[in-house]
ZALOMI-271825 format. One record per residue (C-alpha): x, y, z; residue number from 0. Coordinates in steps of 0.02 Angstrom, whole numbers. Example, Ala and Ser with C-alpha at 12.3 -4.5 7.8 and 13.67 -1.06 7.14 Angstrom:
2
[pt [615 -225 390] 0]
[pt [684 -53 357] 1]
END
This chain:
575
[pt [750 818 2879] 0]
[pt [626 722 2788] 1]
[pt [718 607 2668] 2]
[pt [614 670 2520] 3]
[pt [662 843 2551] 4]
[pt [798 912 2434] 5]
[pt [940 979 2553] 6]
[pt [967 1123 2410] 7]
[pt [782 1178 2420] 8]
[pt [779 1154 2590] 9]
[pt [931 1276 2619] 10]
[pt [857 1402 2494] 11]
[pt [685 1410 2584] 12]
[pt [765 1429 2736] 13]
[pt [871 1572 2701] 14]
[pt [737 1637 2590] 15]
[pt [623 1658 2757] 16]
[pt [755 1726 2860] 17]
[pt [784 1863 2710] 18]
[pt [593 1895 2712] 19]
[pt [588 1920 2914] 20]
[pt [736 2036 2910] 21]
[pt [644 2139 2762] 22]
[pt [501 2155 2876] 23]
[pt [619 2220 3019] 24]
[pt [695 2349 2896] 25]
[pt [517 2402 2843] 26]
[pt [474 2443 3023] 27]
[pt [633 2532 3043] 28]
[pt [607 2641 2897] 29]
[pt [429 2693 2917] 30]
[pt [392 2704 3116] 31]
[pt [356 2862 3198] 32]
[pt [422 2839 3372] 33]
[pt [595 2846 3446] 34]
[pt [566 2691 3538] 35]
[pt [541 2593 3384] 36]
[pt [637 2676 3250] 37]
[pt [795 2723 3370] 38]
[pt [789 2609 3513] 39]
[pt [725 2472 3394] 40]
[pt [599 2399 3515] 41]
[pt [523 2275 3401] 42]
[pt [514 2121 3323] 43]
[pt [460 2020 3156] 44]
[pt [422 1829 3119] 45]
[pt [330 1716 3008] 46]
[pt [214 1572 3065] 47]
[pt [151 1443 2965] 48]
[pt [-35 1411 2939] 49]
[pt [-48 1316 3119] 50]
[pt [27 1464 3211] 51]
[pt [200 1383 3223] 52]
[pt [339 1501 3211] 53]
[pt [453 1456 3077] 54]
[pt [570 1614 3052] 55]
[pt [607 1760 3161] 56]
[pt [699 1920 3120] 57]
[pt [862 1980 3202] 58]
[pt [754 2070 3319] 59]
[pt [703 2053 3508] 60]
[pt [713 1864 3551] 61]
[pt [612 1904 3715] 62]
[pt [460 1959 3601] 63]
[pt [462 1803 3486] 64]
[pt [452 1670 3617] 65]
[pt [289 1733 3673] 66]
[pt [225 1734 3485] 67]
[pt [152 1555 3501] 68]
[pt [36 1591 3649] 69]
[pt [-32 1749 3555] 70]
[pt [-45 1652 3389] 71]
[pt [-158 1518 3475] 72]
[pt [-275 1649 3536] 73]
[pt [-291 1728 3373] 74]
[pt [-321 1560 3285] 75]
[pt [-453 1508 3405] 76]
[pt [-554 1665 3370] 77]
[pt [-525 1699 3183] 78]
[pt [-446 1557 3099] 79]
[pt [-603 1513 2986] 80]
[pt [-637 1702 2958] 81]
[pt [-482 1786 2897] 82]
[pt [-464 1849 2734] 83]
[pt [-340 1925 2614] 84]
[pt [-271 2099 2691] 85]
[pt [-341 2066 2865] 86]
[pt [-223 2109 3011] 87]
[pt [-273 2059 3192] 88]
[pt [-195 2161 3350] 89]
[pt [-177 2115 3530] 90]
[pt [-112 2186 3679] 91]
[pt [-195 2107 3824] 92]
[pt [-82 2008 3944] 93]
[pt [-224 1891 3988] 94]
[pt [-258 1858 3800] 95]
[pt [-95 1806 3727] 96]
[pt [3 1969 3751] 97]
[pt [144 2017 3866] 98]
[pt [116 2203 3928] 99]
[pt [12 2334 3858] 100]
[pt [127 2435 3757] 101]
[pt [187 2288 3658] 102]
[pt [46 2277 3524] 103]
[pt [60 2116 3412] 104]
[pt [-5 2127 3235] 105]
[pt [-38 1956 3139] 106]
[pt [-71 1955 2947] 107]
[pt [-137 1807 2866] 108]
[pt [-47 1764 2704] 109]
[pt [-142 1673 2571] 110]
[pt [-92 1588 2418] 111]
[pt [-208 1511 2289] 112]
[pt [-351 1555 2404] 113]
[pt [-271 1435 2530] 114]
[pt [-205 1506 2711] 115]
[pt [-17 1480 2692] 116]
[pt [57 1574 2845] 117]
[pt [60 1730 2949] 118]
[pt [160 1873 2949] 119]
[pt [190 1941 3133] 120]
[pt [262 2112 3197] 121]
[pt [272 2164 3382] 122]
[pt [297 2355 3413] 123]
[pt [328 2431 3583] 124]
[pt [222 2591 3582] 125]
[pt [258 2755 3654] 126]
[pt [88 2759 3747] 127]
[pt [-68 2669 3770] 128]
[pt [-151 2761 3897] 129]
[pt [-180 2721 4083] 130]
[pt [-116 2829 4240] 131]
[pt [54 2885 4182] 132]
[pt [131 2939 4013] 133]
[pt [215 2804 3927] 134]
[pt [99 2661 4010] 135]
[pt [249 2590 4088] 136]
[pt [250 2621 4270] 137]
[pt [309 2496 4405] 138]
[pt [188 2548 4534] 139]
[pt [24 2512 4451] 140]
[pt [-65 2389 4565] 141]
[pt [-192 2323 4429] 142]
[pt [-209 2302 4249] 143]
[pt [-353 2420 4234] 144]
[pt [-218 2560 4277] 145]
[pt [-108 2533 4133] 146]
[pt [-183 2574 3974] 147]
[pt [-316 2517 3852] 148]
[pt [-327 2330 3842] 149]
[pt [-354 2266 3675] 150]
[pt [-429 2083 3640] 151]
[pt [-388 1988 3464] 152]
[pt [-475 2114 3352] 153]
[pt [-461 2160 3163] 154]
[pt [-365 2329 3135] 155]
[pt [-386 2289 2934] 156]
[pt [-515 2195 2872] 157]
[pt [-490 2153 2676] 158]
[pt [-364 2291 2671] 159]
[pt [-474 2434 2741] 160]
[pt [-433 2503 2911] 161]
[pt [-555 2464 3056] 162]
[pt [-602 2650 3089] 163]
[pt [-703 2613 3246] 164]
[pt [-556 2535 3319] 165]
[pt [-432 2656 3257] 166]
[pt [-538 2800 3341] 167]
[pt [-550 2710 3494] 168]
[pt [-362 2681 3508] 169]
[pt [-333 2878 3451] 170]
[pt [-448 2929 3589] 171]
[pt [-358 2830 3735] 172]
[pt [-182 2862 3705] 173]
[pt [-85 3028 3727] 174]
[pt [15 3028 3573] 175]
[pt [-112 2960 3429] 176]
[pt [-12 3007 3290] 177]
[pt [138 2916 3339] 178]
[pt [38 2763 3396] 179]
[pt [-70 2758 3235] 180]
[pt [81 2787 3133] 181]
[pt [180 2644 3211] 182]
[pt [31 2523 3188] 183]
[pt [30 2572 3009] 184]
[pt [221 2531 2996] 185]
[pt [184 2352 3076] 186]
[pt [40 2343 2929] 187]
[pt [173 2397 2796] 188]
[pt [293 2268 2868] 189]
[pt [156 2120 2870] 190]
[pt [125 2173 2693] 191]
[pt [307 2169 2638] 192]
[pt [316 1993 2720] 193]
[pt [149 1952 2641] 194]
[pt [206 1987 2467] 195]
[pt [393 1910 2473] 196]
[pt [312 1744 2545] 197]
[pt [188 1750 2399] 198]
[pt [339 1755 2282] 199]
[pt [401 1601 2371] 200]
[pt [244 1507 2352] 201]
[pt [239 1528 2169] 202]
[pt [408 1462 2157] 203]
[pt [390 1309 2256] 204]
[pt [192 1286 2272] 205]
[pt [84 1301 2436] 206]
[pt [107 1106 2467] 207]
[pt [296 1124 2436] 208]
[pt [313 1255 2557] 209]
[pt [213 1186 2697] 210]
[pt [315 1019 2685] 211]
[pt [472 1118 2701] 212]
[pt [400 1226 2849] 213]
[pt [362 1060 2946] 214]
[pt [542 1009 2901] 215]
[pt [615 1155 2967] 216]
[pt [535 1141 3134] 217]
[pt [586 959 3128] 218]
[pt [765 999 3100] 219]
[pt [777 1132 3233] 220]
[pt [703 1001 3354] 221]
[pt [827 873 3307] 222]
[pt [972 982 3319] 223]
[pt [913 1049 3486] 224]
[pt [890 865 3555] 225]
[pt [1054 815 3494] 226]
[pt [1134 955 3577] 227]
[pt [1044 938 3740] 228]
[pt [1084 752 3745] 229]
[pt [1272 793 3763] 230]
[pt [1235 874 3915] 231]
[pt [1253 780 4098] 232]
[pt [1091 722 4155] 233]
[pt [1047 809 4331] 234]
[pt [943 949 4405] 235]
[pt [1036 1115 4416] 236]
[pt [967 1241 4526] 237]
[pt [1001 1441 4555] 238]
[pt [925 1589 4636] 239]
[pt [939 1769 4597] 240]
[pt [836 1916 4655] 241]
[pt [735 2079 4609] 242]
[pt [774 2221 4750] 243]
[pt [593 2238 4784] 244]
[pt [428 2292 4689] 245]
[pt [456 2472 4731] 246]
[pt [306 2468 4857] 247]
[pt [397 2381 4991] 248]
[pt [574 2323 5036] 249]
[pt [543 2144 5020] 250]
[pt [678 2053 4905] 251]
[pt [583 1949 4757] 252]
[pt [673 1781 4736] 253]
[pt [681 1706 4567] 254]
[pt [720 1512 4590] 255]
[pt [750 1396 4445] 256]
[pt [783 1209 4438] 257]
[pt [832 1149 4268] 258]
[pt [822 943 4243] 259]
[pt [920 884 4092] 260]
[pt [832 717 4061] 261]
[pt [907 633 3898] 262]
[pt [872 747 3753] 263]
[pt [750 877 3840] 264]
[pt [753 998 3974] 265]
[pt [620 1033 4115] 266]
[pt [629 1195 4194] 267]
[pt [524 1232 4354] 268]
[pt [514 1406 4442] 269]
[pt [438 1329 4602] 270]
[pt [491 1444 4752] 271]
[pt [481 1599 4641] 272]
[pt [397 1755 4720] 273]
[pt [216 1757 4722] 274]
[pt [131 1880 4608] 275]
[pt [151 2069 4677] 276]
[pt [50 2217 4684] 277]
[pt [164 2315 4578] 278]
[pt [176 2305 4393] 279]
[pt [323 2178 4391] 280]
[pt [216 2019 4362] 281]
[pt [276 1921 4202] 282]
[pt [134 1826 4105] 283]
[pt [177 1641 4081] 284]
[pt [198 1667 3896] 285]
[pt [341 1803 3926] 286]
[pt [412 1684 4062] 287]
[pt [404 1549 3924] 288]
[pt [495 1669 3801] 289]
[pt [635 1708 3934] 290]
[pt [657 1519 3951] 291]
[pt [671 1480 3781] 292]
[pt [804 1615 3741] 293]
[pt [912 1564 3886] 294]
[pt [926 1387 3830] 295]
[pt [955 1439 3646] 296]
[pt [1092 1543 3703] 297]
[pt [1181 1395 3776] 298]
[pt [1154 1295 3615] 299]
[pt [1270 1295 3451] 300]
[pt [1235 1439 3344] 301]
[pt [1190 1348 3195] 302]
[pt [1016 1299 3250] 303]
[pt [882 1377 3164] 304]
[pt [774 1516 3266] 305]
[pt [606 1431 3254] 306]
[pt [477 1347 3369] 307]
[pt [556 1184 3345] 308]
[pt [685 1237 3465] 309]
[pt [537 1253 3605] 310]
[pt [481 1072 3586] 311]
[pt [643 1014 3683] 312]
[pt [597 1125 3825] 313]
[pt [464 1113 3946] 314]
[pt [413 1260 4067] 315]
[pt [313 1259 4230] 316]
[pt [289 1405 4345] 317]
[pt [157 1414 4488] 318]
[pt [1 1505 4457] 319]
[pt [-34 1675 4538] 320]
[pt [161 1695 4554] 321]
[pt [257 1832 4475] 322]
[pt [304 1728 4342] 323]
[pt [130 1658 4299] 324]
[pt [6 1795 4372] 325]
[pt [-178 1799 4374] 326]
[pt [-307 1946 4347] 327]
[pt [-301 2082 4399] 328]
[pt [-111 2078 4405] 329]
[pt [-27 2222 4323] 330]
[pt [124 2190 4207] 331]
[pt [183 2355 4121] 332]
[pt [357 2327 4205] 333]
[pt [375 2135 4174] 334]
[pt [527 2156 4075] 335]
[pt [633 2179 4240] 336]
[pt [567 2007 4285] 337]
[pt [610 1926 4132] 338]
[pt [800 1992 4135] 339]
[pt [803 1920 4302] 340]
[pt [736 1752 4239] 341]
[pt [868 1760 4099] 342]
[pt [993 1797 4246] 343]
[pt [937 1644 4351] 344]
[pt [929 1531 4200] 345]
[pt [1120 1581 4142] 346]
[pt [1166 1545 4326] 347]
[pt [1086 1365 4316] 348]
[pt [1165 1331 4143] 349]
[pt [1336 1392 4187] 350]
[pt [1341 1231 4287] 351]
[pt [1294 1131 4135] 352]
[pt [1400 1223 3990] 353]
[pt [1523 1326 4097] 354]
[pt [1618 1363 3942] 355]
[pt [1480 1448 3850] 356]
[pt [1398 1564 3990] 357]
[pt [1442 1736 4039] 358]
[pt [1425 1816 4203] 359]
[pt [1273 1923 4237] 360]
[pt [1261 2069 4135] 361]
[pt [1198 2244 4196] 362]
[pt [1025 2178 4254] 363]
[pt [925 2222 4099] 364]
[pt [894 2392 4024] 365]
[pt [847 2538 4125] 366]
[pt [681 2626 4072] 367]
[pt [667 2800 4098] 368]
[pt [499 2893 4059] 369]
[pt [474 3075 4056] 370]
[pt [302 3144 4006] 371]
[pt [220 3303 4013] 372]
[pt [169 3447 3914] 373]
[pt [253 3599 3821] 374]
[pt [212 3784 3834] 375]
[pt [96 3764 3688] 376]
[pt [-10 3628 3768] 377]
[pt [60 3479 3669] 378]
[pt [98 3330 3752] 379]
[pt [280 3245 3746] 380]
[pt [332 3069 3808] 381]
[pt [520 3006 3824] 382]
[pt [539 2813 3836] 383]
[pt [721 2796 3849] 384]
[pt [798 2616 3873] 385]
[pt [972 2628 3940] 386]
[pt [1068 2476 3872] 387]
[pt [1230 2441 3969] 388]
[pt [1339 2294 3985] 389]
[pt [1383 2112 3962] 390]
[pt [1454 2005 4105] 391]
[pt [1625 1939 4071] 392]
[pt [1637 1772 3962] 393]
[pt [1730 1620 3984] 394]
[pt [1863 1685 3872] 395]
[pt [1838 1863 3850] 396]
[pt [1807 2039 3944] 397]
[pt [1623 2094 3949] 398]
[pt [1561 2223 3824] 399]
[pt [1508 2400 3867] 400]
[pt [1376 2523 3801] 401]
[pt [1275 2369 3708] 402]
[pt [1108 2292 3730] 403]
[pt [1087 2161 3859] 404]
[pt [1113 1979 3779] 405]
[pt [926 1940 3807] 406]
[pt [878 2098 3700] 407]
[pt [926 2189 3552] 408]
[pt [900 2362 3575] 409]
[pt [1001 2524 3542] 410]
[pt [1034 2679 3668] 411]
[pt [944 2836 3599] 412]
[pt [1050 2955 3521] 413]
[pt [1052 3107 3637] 414]
[pt [1018 3221 3484] 415]
[pt [871 3140 3450] 416]
[pt [818 3167 3630] 417]
[pt [859 3342 3637] 418]
[pt [792 3393 3467] 419]
[pt [619 3320 3497] 420]
[pt [596 3337 3678] 421]
[pt [596 3468 3813] 422]
[pt [760 3383 3902] 423]
[pt [933 3413 3902] 424]
[pt [1050 3258 3923] 425]
[pt [1200 3314 4019] 426]
[pt [1300 3163 4041] 427]
[pt [1308 3002 3953] 428]
[pt [1460 2914 3990] 429]
[pt [1549 2738 4043] 430]
[pt [1581 2731 4235] 431]
[pt [1748 2699 4287] 432]
[pt [1779 2545 4414] 433]
[pt [1596 2482 4385] 434]
[pt [1648 2323 4312] 435]
[pt [1653 2159 4415] 436]
[pt [1828 2099 4428] 437]
[pt [1894 1930 4357] 438]
[pt [2018 1844 4252] 439]
[pt [1896 1920 4130] 440]
[pt [1829 2073 4189] 441]
[pt [1639 2124 4160] 442]
[pt [1585 2273 4048] 443]
[pt [1572 2460 4124] 444]
[pt [1414 2521 4173] 445]
[pt [1332 2670 4087] 446]
[pt [1295 2832 4166] 447]
[pt [1156 2954 4088] 448]
[pt [1072 3115 4158] 449]
[pt [924 3210 4102] 450]
[pt [869 3390 4142] 451]
[pt [688 3445 4128] 452]
[pt [656 3599 4019] 453]
[pt [468 3602 4030] 454]
[pt [373 3668 4162] 455]
[pt [360 3508 4248] 456]
[pt [363 3320 4196] 457]
[pt [307 3160 4270] 458]
[pt [461 3036 4291] 459]
[pt [448 2844 4292] 460]
[pt [597 2756 4329] 461]
[pt [622 2579 4321] 462]
[pt [795 2500 4377] 463]
[pt [856 2375 4487] 464]
[pt [1018 2291 4560] 465]
[pt [1055 2404 4699] 466]
[pt [1046 2275 4821] 467]
[pt [1077 2108 4731] 468]
[pt [1215 2156 4617] 469]
[pt [1270 2066 4449] 470]
[pt [1356 1904 4494] 471]
[pt [1530 1846 4434] 472]
[pt [1566 1655 4398] 473]
[pt [1700 1546 4422] 474]
[pt [1778 1665 4572] 475]
[pt [1741 1822 4473] 476]
[pt [1680 1974 4567] 477]
[pt [1509 2068 4580] 478]
[pt [1498 2225 4495] 479]
[pt [1445 2381 4592] 480]
[pt [1250 2406 4603] 481]
[pt [1151 2547 4516] 482]
[pt [1116 2724 4584] 483]
[pt [990 2858 4558] 484]
[pt [1004 3041 4605] 485]
[pt [880 3180 4593] 486]
[pt [963 3364 4595] 487]
[pt [836 3490 4609] 488]
[pt [848 3652 4510] 489]
[pt [905 3737 4690] 490]
[pt [1036 3612 4707] 491]
[pt [966 3500 4832] 492]
[pt [1016 3321 4811] 493]
[pt [927 3154 4855] 494]
[pt [957 2980 4829] 495]
[pt [817 2886 4754] 496]
[pt [761 2694 4760] 497]
[pt [789 2589 4611] 498]
[pt [591 2614 4554] 499]
[pt [534 2796 4555] 500]
[pt [372 2879 4518] 501]
[pt [371 3077 4539] 502]
[pt [357 3231 4482] 503]
[pt [494 3347 4409] 504]
[pt [513 3522 4385] 505]
[pt [599 3655 4261] 506]
[pt [779 3633 4297] 507]
[pt [770 3472 4402] 508]
[pt [886 3340 4348] 509]
[pt [891 3141 4366] 510]
[pt [1049 3051 4356] 511]
[pt [1058 2865 4329] 512]
[pt [1209 2760 4360] 513]
[pt [1196 2575 4290] 514]
[pt [1286 2425 4349] 515]
[pt [1424 2349 4237] 516]
[pt [1446 2158 4219] 517]
[pt [1503 2031 4334] 518]
[pt [1683 1958 4314] 519]
[pt [1726 1780 4252] 520]
[pt [1881 1689 4344] 521]
[pt [1992 1728 4485] 522]
[pt [2042 1933 4473] 523]
[pt [2216 1884 4524] 524]
[pt [2237 1781 4385] 525]
[pt [2214 1926 4273] 526]
[pt [2346 1960 4139] 527]
[pt [2432 2124 4215] 528]
[pt [2457 2192 4040] 529]
[pt [2268 2192 4006] 530]
[pt [2254 2275 4175] 531]
[pt [2368 2409 4134] 532]
[pt [2276 2446 3968] 533]
[pt [2122 2466 4071] 534]
[pt [2202 2597 4180] 535]
[pt [2278 2682 4034] 536]
[pt [2097 2690 3954] 537]
[pt [2032 2746 4120] 538]
[pt [1916 2595 4128] 539]
[pt [1979 2572 4298] 540]
[pt [2086 2667 4426] 541]
[pt [2249 2619 4484] 542]
[pt [2173 2598 4660] 543]
[pt [2052 2451 4579] 544]
[pt [2193 2372 4483] 545]
[pt [2284 2354 4648] 546]
[pt [2147 2309 4759] 547]
[pt [2058 2189 4644] 548]
[pt [2207 2120 4534] 549]
[pt [2354 2136 4641] 550]
[pt [2435 2241 4494] 551]
[pt [2528 2391 4512] 552]
[pt [2514 2529 4377] 553]
[pt [2550 2715 4386] 554]
[pt [2386 2807 4377] 555]
[pt [2455 2946 4273] 556]
[pt [2557 2868 4135] 557]
[pt [2468 2689 4142] 558]
[pt [2645 2597 4151] 559]
[pt [2638 2424 4238] 560]
[pt [2766 2398 4375] 561]
[pt [2822 2204 4352] 562]
[pt [2928 2198 4489] 563]
[pt [2805 2274 4616] 564]
[pt [2669 2171 4549] 565]
[pt [2755 2012 4560] 566]
[pt [2787 2051 4741] 567]
[pt [2613 2115 4772] 568]
[pt [2533 1955 4720] 569]
[pt [2666 1846 4811] 570]
[pt [2630 1938 4973] 571]
[pt [2446 1894 4940] 572]
[pt [2483 1721 4905] 573]
[pt [2432 1730 4712] 574]
END
């Protein structure tokens, strides 16, 4: 903190910015049209200063927010000298600051005393942006041109007036224009809310006063980050994880990371990771950066401000034309899966640095189920459902189930919402017994969810993983069982499907997905027998699982622990 900065004023402005970005997030939630935004909450909000440096971020999706600096750079490069009050610039092109086409960024300049003060930023995942499949999210697209409309930095609003030409172009190229335009307007409303609230802060403290505090906030976060990293042991720590395959071949895709701790900074190198693939799993460098920043941030103390100052202590290197830094015309729609595996690989390396802070692997990231088609009256429907499942076990606690992946901040769509708005019936939504990785602390349970098609037909895109490379455990903890996809046709015929699916379904067909649970932490034979018995009683694990994985004897009907038999069994196993 600058010695001239009053600590009380500094704290008031910091918390004021936090309140503003959270109000922006609530505005999106209240005004959005689509389930993917208002129910799943796949959106983010932030404030950047006049130079594009992120100074505050809402409690939304961190994997979005780390990509803001690169997108902000592209906007400033094109528009900084021509921006006016009421403008709003959008973009989604992965090769011009974006991440994948469904995520549309919006940037609104905020002026005070006719001087550019800051930017309000809102990112939303849109239900559809055109392309070859409903939902624009297929993992088997082979080039960016198949995935939908690419938007370079363009003004959607100019001086508060909508750019009708761009609006019409978007409407014509998406399947659900009412929802897409409605969500864009929700983004605009949220940016306006941020602009109005920041203007109030500016009146109180002045433009120069706020700008001085913006810089102080960034410096403060950087200093705290560097002080924390300086306590880590210098050295290079490596880890390798895998994506099962790209859906077009059976070849595993390695994600290799080397974290070098050098004094008060970390250098993260992804050399040796898979080259870019023909399928749509390629992660843009901005998204790879974001996943890296998030992973390191998770290993830091919780009182460090969430702003771009944290990023200054982290350097990221990813080979060009790799799956983590692709070049045109690589497809990117399903890049989130690769991002999840980057986080898993980062956590595996960070667990060697700060083993008391890092959990075992979770479910592998959310599963995306897209169902799209037409109702009997010819109107289109698109479901973009993201199944959020389980955390891995933590160093001192069990994993959690039915919750968002630690690298996201999403929510599972309510069954009632899906069934009331779309021709689909959800026939199962449940926790899966015995799906956790065993350990002194067990992983969270995986989720099971099934969808029966009630329309005449529907296209299915399902993006999952962790069938072959299961969620890992730490410190002797066990892996969790893998994922599973089953198609049950209306005539009862059953088919096991791969992790990545693009196919047609027909009325009465059912798709059933089982997600992995989380990996375990610590030796399973050291788990407290009372906890094991409680899990059997709660039907989270079976008596057979308790015996085989933990050496604990429990009555499967009553959940009663047999202490004598447990002592004898563990002794016979050398535990």
